[in-house]
C-alpha positions in Angstrom: 31.7 12.7 -24.1 30.2 12.5 -20.7 33.1 10.5 -19.3 32.5 7.6 -21.7 35.7 5.8 -22.8 34.0 3.2 -25.0 32.5 3.1 -28.5 30.2 0.5 -29.9 31.4 -0.8 -33.3 29.2 -2.9 -35.5 32.0 -5.5 -36.0 34.1 -5.3 -32.8 31.4 -4.4 -30.3 32.2 -2.3 -27.2 35.8 -1.0 -27.6 38.0 1.6 -26.1 38.5 5.1 -27.6 42.0 6.4 -28.3 43.5 9.5 -29.8 45.8 8.5 -32.7 48.4 9.8 -35.1 47.0 11.8 -38.1 48.3 9.0 -40.5 45.5 6.8 -39.1 42.1 7.8 -40.3 39.2 8.0 -37.8 37.6 4.6 -37.4 40.9 2.7 -37.4 40.7 -0.2 -35.0 43.8 -1.4 -33.2 44.6 -4.3 -30.8 46.5 -3.0 -27.8 48.8 -5.2 -25.7 50.5 -4.0 -22.5 52.6 -6.6 -20.6 52.1 -4.6 -17.3 48.3 -4.2 -17.5 47.0 -7.7 -18.4 44.4 -8.5 -21.0 44.8 -7.1 -24.5 41.9 -4.9 -25.8 40.6 -3.3 -29.0 40.4 0.4 -29.5 39.2 2.8 -32.1 40.8 6.1 -33.2 38.3 8.8 -32.6 40.5 11.7 -31.5 43.8 13.5 -32.1 46.3 15.0 -29.8 49.2 17.5 -29.9 51.9 15.2 -28.6 50.7 12.2 -30.7 52.2 11.2 -34.0 55.1 9.9 -36.1 58.2 11.7 -35.0 56.6 12.7 -31.7 56.7 11.0 -28.4 53.6 8.8 -28.7 51.5 7.2 -31.4 48.3 6.9 -29.2 46.8 8.4 -26.2 44.4 6.1 -24.3 41.3 7.3 -22.5 40.8 6.0 -19.0 37.7 5.9 -16.7 39.7 7.1 -13.7 43.1 8.5 -12.7 43.8 5.3 -10.8 43.4 3.3 -14.0 45.7 5.6 -15.9 48.3 5.4 -13.2 48.3 1.6 -13.6 49.4 2.0 -17.2 51.5 5.1 -16.8 53.7 6.1 -19.7 54.4 2.5 -20.7 57.2 1.4 -23.0 55.8 -2.1 -22.9 52.8 -1.4 -25.1 52.4 -2.7 -28.6 49.6 -2.4 -31.1 48.4 -4.0 -34.3 46.1 -2.4 -36.8 43.2 -4.7 -37.5 41.0 -2.3 -39.5 42.2 0.9 -41.3 39.5 3.5 -41.2 35.7 3.0 -41.3 
């Protein structure tokens, strides 16, 4: 909304927004680690996507502030995630 890629959570503070698989309820918090992009971060599932899901190509789709930031990550196979909160 309005180009904002962050959400403020009462527990985790300012975190990234991701589109996630339908098996994960909205409000699920994940810790994302990408060996190519540096520092791990927390994100919240607040969206869905057509190519996202179990049996599909991706589990998550990250929102980025710019195309340059997205290109730095690319379609990374070096990204892992950990669920730290399931739903709200």
